[in-house]
C-alpha distance (Angstrom), angle and dihedral (degrees) to the residues before:
residue distance angle dihedral
X1 . . .
X2 3.79 . .
X3 3.79 122.2 .
X4 3.81 121.0 -77.8
X5 3.82 112.4 -114.7
X6 3.79 117.4 -176.5
X7 3.76 124.5 -147.1
X8 3.84 111.5 -116.3
X9 3.82 93.4 -125.8
X10 3.81 90.5 59.4
X11 3.83 90.1 72.2
X12 3.80 91.0 58.0
X13 3.81 94.9 38.2
X14 3.81 91.9 55.0
X15 3.82 91.1 54.9
X16 3.81 94.3 45.2
X17 3.82 96.6 54.1
X18 3.80 96.4 -108.0
X19 3.82 90.7 130.1
X20 3.78 132.4 51.0
X21 3.78 95.2 -176.4
X22 3.78 93.4 -174.7
X23 3.79 95.3 56.5
X24 3.83 111.9 17.1
X25 3.81 123.5 98.4
X26 3.79 108.0 -100.9
X27 3.80 118.9 -165.9
X28 3.78 136.9 -166.0
X29 3.80 117.6 -143.4
X30 3.79 134.7 179.0
X31 3.81 129.0 -128.4
X32 3.77 136.7 169.5
X33 3.80 93.0 -157.3
X34 3.79 115.3 89.2
X35 3.80 113.3 -108.7
X36 3.79 117.2 -139.4
X37 3.79 127.0 -147.3
X38 3.82 91.4 -112.6
X39 3.83 93.9 60.8
X40 3.80 107.9 108.7
X41 3.84 110.2 176.7
X42 3.81 135.8 32.9
X43 3.83 90.9 -107.2
X44 3.84 87.7 66.7
X45 3.83 89.0 67.8
X46 3.81 134.6 68.7
X47 3.80 108.8 -126.8
X48 3.80 120.9 -154.9
X49 3.81 117.0 -103.6
X50 3.80 115.5 -82.6
X51 3.78 119.3 -117.2
X52 3.79 144.6 82.6
X53 3.79 92.8 57.0
X54 3.81 98.7 -34.4
X55 3.80 115.5 107.6
X56 3.81 121.9 -152.1
X57 3.79 107.4 -101.7
X58 3.79 92.5 27.3
X59 3.79 130.8 -110.4
X60 3.78 127.7 -45.2
X61 3.80 114.7 -110.4
X62 3.80 116.4 -136.6
X63 3.79 114.3 -131.3
X64 3.82 109.1 -128.4
X65 3.79 94.7 -177.5
X66 3.76 140.1 -12.6
X67 3.78 111.9 -174.1
X68 3.77 146.0 120.8
X69 3.78 127.3 -126.0
X70 3.81 122.5 -171.9
X71 3.80 90.9 -12.7
X72 3.80 97.6 -48.8
X73 3.80 118.4 111.1
X74 3.80 118.6 -152.3
X75 3.80 129.0 -170.5
X76 3.81 114.6 -160.9
X77 3.79 122.2 -171.8
X78 3.79 130.2 -166.6
X79 3.79 114.7 -115.4
X80 3.81 115.9 -87.5
X81 3.81 118.5 -138.5
X82 3.80 125.4 -157.5
X83 3.83 115.5 -164.7
X84 3.80 124.0 -171.0
X85 3.80 112.9 -136.5
X86 3.81 127.9 177.5
X87 3.80 92.1 1.3
X88 3.77 141.5 -4.8
X89 3.81 132.4 -52.5
X90 3.76 116.4 -143.7
X91 2.85 153.7 -49.3
X92 3.80 94.1 -118.0
X93 3.79 134.0 150.6
X94 3.80 104.1 178.6
X95 3.80 132.5 62.5
X96 3.81 113.8 -157.0
X97 3.82 129.2 -162.1
X98 3.79 116.2 -154.4
X99 3.80 139.7 162.2
X100 3.82 113.3 -110.2
X101 3.84 96.0 -173.1
X102 3.84 108.4 71.9
X103 3.79 118.2 82.2
X104 3.82 97.0 -167.5
X105 2.90 104.2 68.7
X106 3.80 93.8 16.3
X107 3.81 116.5 -135.5
X108 3.83 100.3 -8.3
X109 3.79 115.0 -155.5
X110 3.79 123.2 -119.4
X111 3.81 109.8 177.3
X112 3.79 147.4 -35.3
X113 3.79 139.7 -143.5
X114 3.83 124.6 -145.8
X115 3.81 114.9 -145.2
X116 3.83 91.7 -163.2
X117 3.81 97.8 -119.3
X118 3.78 138.5 25.3
X119 3.81 117.8 -76.3
X120 3.80 128.6 -158.0
X121 3.80 118.6 -168.1
X122 3.80 111.7 -148.8
X123 3.80 119.7 -149.2
X124 3.81 109.2 -65.3
X125 3.82 94.5 18.9
X126 3.80 122.9 115.6
X127 3.77 138.9 -156.9
X128 3.79 117.6 -153.6
X129 3.79 114.3 -157.1
X130 3.80 95.9 -147.6
X131 3.78 108.3 -152.6
X132 3.81 115.3 -164.7
X133 3.83 105.0 -105.8
X134 3.81 93.0 -171.4
X135 3.80 101.7 48.8
X136 3.79 96.8 22.9
X137 3.76 129.1 -137.0
X138 3.80 92.8 -84.6
X139 3.79 132.4 23.3
X140 3.79 122.1 -173.9
X141 3.78 124.4 -176.1
């Protein structure tokens, strides 16, 4: 999978109790417009059009574990799968993780992954966002 890049605002949001990563609803959305580190909320991004198996706002990520060991916190997420049905999904190049729970600020951004070039899923094709189960999506120490 592409490299994890965090949004700058996430560092502040985590220290100001915007996120409860163990309990909040985290979502994965797709965009074909390059995110930048200074984006802070979902509304700063241009999401791909919903349809053909892609839901507006993206897909909820299931939290596999959220725990600390010896002073290091790790958030692990189950893989998220997008499947095109009845038409294509995309094009998209970037996968974005955001928090759908907070209302102020609404939908704060966490991180994104760049797949290197635009992808279009044709009907019946899937994309698995393969989150690292061993190291987690996020580690804080």
